C-alpha positions as CSV (number, residue, x, y, z in Angstrom):
1,M,114.5,-19.7,100.4
2,H,116.6,-16.7,99.6
3,V,115.0,-13.9,97.5
4,L,116.7,-10.9,95.9
5,V,114.0,-8.2,95.2
6,V,115.2,-5.9,92.4
7,G,113.4,-2.6,92.8
8,G,112.6,-3.4,96.5
9,S,111.9,0.3,97.5
10,G,109.1,0.6,94.9
11,L,105.3,-0.3,95.1
12,V,105.4,-3.9,94.1
13,G,109.0,-4.6,95.4
14,S,108.2,-3.4,99.0
15,N,105.2,-5.5,99.2
16,V,107.3,-8.5,98.0
17,V,109.9,-7.7,100.7
18,T,107.3,-7.6,103.4
19,Q,105.5,-10.7,102.4
20,A,108.7,-12.7,101.8
21,R,109.8,-12.0,105.4
22,E,106.4,-13.0,106.5
23,R,106.9,-16.4,105.0
24,G,110.2,-16.7,106.6
25,F,112.4,-16.2,103.5
26,A,115.8,-14.6,103.7
27,V,115.6,-11.3,101.6
28,D,118.0,-8.8,100.0
29,A,116.5,-5.8,98.2
30,T,117.8,-3.0,96.0
31,Y,116.9,0.5,95.4
32,H,117.8,3.0,92.7
33,A,117.6,6.5,94.0
34,D,116.1,6.3,97.6
35,P,117.0,3.6,100.1
36,T,114.6,2.3,102.5
37,E,114.9,0.4,105.8
38,D,114.3,-2.7,103.7
39,A,115.9,-1.9,100.5
40,T,119.5,-1.0,101.3
41,I,121.6,-2.2,98.2
42,E,122.1,0.6,95.6
43,L,121.5,-0.7,92.1
44,D,121.1,0.7,88.6
45,V,119.8,-2.1,86.4
46,C,121.5,-0.4,83.4
47,D,125.0,-0.8,85.1
48,A,125.7,-4.4,84.0
49,D,128.8,-4.9,86.0
50,R,127.0,-3.8,89.2
51,V,124.1,-6.0,88.5
52,H,126.3,-9.0,88.1
53,E,128.1,-8.1,91.3
54,V,125.0,-7.7,93.3
55,V,123.4,-10.8,92.1
56,T,126.6,-12.9,92.6
57,N,127.2,-11.6,96.1
58,A,123.5,-12.3,97.1
59,D,123.6,-15.8,95.4
60,P,119.8,-16.1,95.8
61,D,117.5,-18.9,95.0
62,A,115.1,-16.5,93.2
63,V,115.3,-12.9,91.9
64,V,112.0,-11.0,91.8
65,H,112.6,-8.1,89.3
66,T,110.3,-5.2,89.8
67,A,112.5,-2.2,88.7
68,A,111.2,-0.4,85.7
69,F,110.7,3.1,83.9
70,H,106.9,3.1,84.4
71,A,106.0,6.6,83.3
72,V,104.1,5.5,80.1
73,D,103.9,9.1,78.4
74,D,107.5,9.8,79.3
75,C,108.6,6.6,77.5
76,E,107.5,8.2,74.2
77,S,109.9,11.2,74.7
78,E,112.7,9.4,76.6
79,R,113.0,6.3,74.5
80,D,116.6,5.7,75.0
81,R,116.1,5.6,78.8
82,A,113.0,3.5,78.4
83,W,114.7,0.9,76.3
84,A,117.8,0.9,78.6
85,V,115.8,0.2,81.7
86,N,112.8,-1.8,80.6
87,A,114.6,-4.1,77.9
88,G,118.3,-3.8,78.6
89,G,118.1,-3.7,82.4
90,T,115.9,-6.8,82.2
91,R,118.2,-8.7,80.0
92,T,121.2,-7.9,82.3
93,V,119.1,-9.1,85.4
94,A,118.1,-12.2,83.5
95,A,121.7,-13.1,82.6
96,A,123.0,-12.4,86.2
97,A,120.2,-14.6,87.7
98,D,120.8,-17.4,85.2
99,A,124.5,-17.2,86.0
100,V,123.9,-18.2,89.7
101,G,121.2,-20.6,88.9
102,A,118.3,-18.5,90.3
103,H,114.6,-18.6,89.4
104,L,113.8,-15.2,87.7
105,I,110.3,-13.5,88.2
106,T,109.7,-10.3,86.1
107,L,106.8,-8.1,85.6
108,S,105.5,-6.8,82.4
109,T,102.2,-5.0,81.3
110,D,98.7,-5.6,79.9
111,Y,99.6,-2.8,77.4
112,V,101.4,-5.6,75.3
113,F,97.8,-6.0,73.9
114,G,97.0,-2.8,72.1
115,G,94.8,-4.3,69.3
116,D,91.0,-5.0,68.8
117,P,89.2,-4.3,72.1
118,A,86.6,-6.9,71.0
119,A,89.3,-9.5,71.5
120,A,89.4,-8.9,75.2
121,P,89.9,-10.6,77.7
122,F,93.2,-11.6,76.3
123,S,94.9,-14.9,77.2
124,E,98.6,-15.6,77.3
125,A,98.2,-17.5,73.9
126,D,97.0,-14.3,72.1
127,P,99.3,-12.5,69.8
128,V,100.9,-9.4,71.3
129,N,100.5,-5.8,69.7
130,P,102.3,-3.3,72.0
131,A,100.0,-0.2,72.4
132,N,102.9,2.2,72.9
133,Y,106.7,2.6,73.3
134,Y,106.5,1.5,77.0
135,A,104.7,-1.6,76.0
136,E,107.3,-2.3,73.2
137,T,110.1,-2.0,75.9
138,K,108.3,-4.3,78.3
139,Y,107.7,-6.8,75.7
140,A,111.4,-6.8,74.9
141,G,112.1,-7.3,78.5
142,E,109.8,-10.4,78.4
143,V,111.8,-11.8,75.6
144,A,115.0,-11.0,77.4
145,A,113.6,-12.7,80.7
146,R,112.8,-15.8,78.8
147,S,116.5,-16.3,77.8
148,A,117.1,-17.5,81.5
149,A,116.7,-21.2,82.1
150,E,114.0,-20.6,84.8
151,A,111.9,-17.5,84.2
152,A,108.3,-16.4,84.8
153,V,106.9,-13.4,83.3
154,L,103.8,-11.8,85.1
155,R,101.6,-9.3,83.3
156,P,99.6,-7.1,85.7
157,S,97.5,-4.0,84.9
158,V,97.0,-0.7,86.6
159,V,98.9,-1.7,89.8
160,Y,97.8,0.3,92.9
161,G,98.2,0.3,96.6
162,T,100.3,1.9,99.3
163,G,104.2,1.8,99.4
164,G,104.7,3.9,96.2
165,T,103.4,6.4,93.8
166,N,100.7,5.3,91.5
167,F,97.4,6.4,89.9
168,V,95.3,5.7,93.1
169,T,97.6,7.6,95.4
170,W,97.5,10.5,93.1
171,A,93.7,10.3,92.8
172,L,93.3,10.1,96.6
173,G,95.5,13.2,96.9
174,E,93.3,15.2,94.6
175,L,90.1,14.0,96.3
176,E,91.4,14.9,99.7
177,A,92.1,18.3,98.5
178,G,88.6,18.6,97.1
179,E,89.9,18.9,93.6
180,E,87.6,17.9,90.7
181,I,89.3,15.3,88.5
182,G,88.5,14.2,84.9
183,I,89.1,10.5,84.4
184,V,88.8,8.6,81.1
185,D,85.7,6.5,80.7
186,D,86.9,4.8,77.5
187,Q,89.9,2.8,78.8
188,V,89.0,-0.5,80.3
189,S,91.2,-2.9,82.2
190,A,91.3,-5.2,85.3
191,P,93.3,-3.3,87.9
192,T,95.8,-5.2,90.2
193,Y,96.2,-4.6,93.8
194,A,99.9,-4.5,94.7
195,P,99.8,-6.8,97.7
196,D,98.0,-9.4,95.7
197,L,100.7,-9.2,92.9
198,A,103.5,-9.5,95.5
199,R,101.8,-12.5,97.0
200,A,101.5,-14.1,93.4
201,C,105.2,-13.5,92.8
202,L,106.1,-15.4,95.9
203,D,103.7,-18.2,95.1
204,V,105.3,-18.6,91.8
205,V,108.7,-18.7,93.5
206,E,107.6,-21.4,96.0
207,R,106.1,-23.6,93.1
208,G,109.0,-23.1,90.7
209,L,106.6,-21.9,88.0
210,T,108.0,-20.8,84.6
211,G,106.4,-19.2,81.5
212,T,104.0,-16.3,81.0
213,Y,101.1,-15.6,83.3
214,H,98.5,-12.8,83.4
215,A,98.2,-11.4,86.9
216,T,95.3,-8.9,87.1
217,G,92.3,-8.4,89.2
218,P,89.0,-10.2,88.6
219,V,86.9,-7.1,87.8
220,S,87.2,-5.2,84.5
221,V,86.3,-1.5,84.7
222,S,86.8,1.8,83.1
223,R,89.3,4.1,84.7
224,Y,86.5,6.4,85.5
225,E,84.4,3.6,87.3
226,F,87.6,2.6,89.1
227,T,87.9,6.1,90.4
228,V,84.3,6.5,91.4
229,T,84.6,3.3,93.5
230,L,87.7,4.7,95.0
231,A,86.1,7.9,96.1
232,A,83.1,6.1,97.5
233,V,85.1,3.6,99.5
234,F,87.2,6.5,101.1
235,G,84.3,8.6,101.8
236,F,84.8,11.4,99.3
237,D,82.2,13.1,97.1
238,T,81.9,11.1,94.0
239,D,80.7,14.2,92.1
240,L,84.3,15.3,92.2
241,V,85.0,12.6,89.5
242,S,83.8,13.4,86.0
243,A,84.1,11.3,82.9
244,I,86.2,12.4,80.0
245,S,87.4,10.9,76.9
246,T,90.9,9.8,76.0
247,E,90.9,12.3,73.2
248,E,90.0,15.1,75.6
249,L,92.8,14.0,78.0
250,G,95.4,14.1,75.2
251,Q,97.9,11.6,76.6
252,A,101.3,11.4,74.7
253,A,101.2,7.6,74.5
254,P,98.4,5.7,72.9
255,R,96.3,3.5,75.4
256,P,94.3,0.4,74.4
257,A,90.5,0.8,74.6
258,D,90.2,-2.6,76.5
259,S,93.3,-4.4,77.8
260,T,91.4,-6.7,80.1
261,L,93.4,-9.9,80.7
262,D,92.3,-13.5,81.5
263,S,94.2,-14.5,84.6
264,S,92.7,-17.9,85.0
265,R,95.9,-19.8,84.2
266,L,97.8,-18.1,87.2
267,S,94.7,-18.5,89.4
268,D,94.6,-22.2,88.7
269,A,98.3,-22.6,89.4
270,I,98.5,-20.8,92.8
271,D,96.6,-20.6,96.0
272,S,96.3,-16.9,96.2
273,R,93.5,-14.8,94.7
274,F,93.3,-11.3,93.3
275,R,90.9,-8.8,94.8
276,G,88.6,-6.5,92.8
277,P,88.8,-2.7,93.3
278,R,86.3,-2.4,96.2
279,E,88.0,-5.1,98.2
280,G,91.4,-3.7,97.4
281,F,90.5,-0.1,98.3
282,D,88.9,-1.4,101.5
283,A,92.1,-3.0,102.5
284,M,94.1,0.1,101.7
285,R,91.5,2.2,103.8
286,N,91.8,-0.2,106.7
287,K,95.6,-0.5,106.4
288,R,95.4,-4.3,105.7
289,G,97.5,-6.1,103.1
């Protein structure tokens, strides 16, 4: 099996690269700005000619597309960039993968559900209602990905772990510095540990699965509860974490009150399981995948 990881220098992509090699796969991986030991192919997904060149030269069996503009608040003010990367870039990657007959796996977001929190947990059959412009661009990317003959869309939530900047690495930095942090207690979701998501992507590759799957952890928590657990597992003073409201935080992009996803469809289709926050944090602390 030969896999091309688009965005292989990022949080999820780097985990996909590591685990794919552990499975004995041949792996190529791209980066956008900063090359790594494993991600050595420069690629801007907004450059259609370059995307087709890279994919054609690699001629992989599968393309795992993890590159995205993830800064949710910045997507509100940088709409052209957000659309170009998350929608247009995914469309280009999908077309290139399709042209070489590769199986495409791409990542979306739980924020495609921004409606009634009473409807959570959301299944794949539920109608989408993007919560913000980031989610709009990611859903457009979903639609673009499905234009490929063989495509799977995975929707994670609050992806965290080592190997890239994310909410958890930020919070750990603040806690280590002894800083007090205010975390919203009125945004609820089921966070996804990056190594678990990477493992799921590769299970989807091996099984040749297509369609849309929710890919989140098994525990639904507020962002505040999530952070208190983080502090406790890493041995920091949990009193450094205080609860605030979304209104107090004043984020530029709207967030859903509850975007918990039902991931049972994916769990039934693959062997791997997703870990809850305490297990994920313990694995991070002990440097285990």
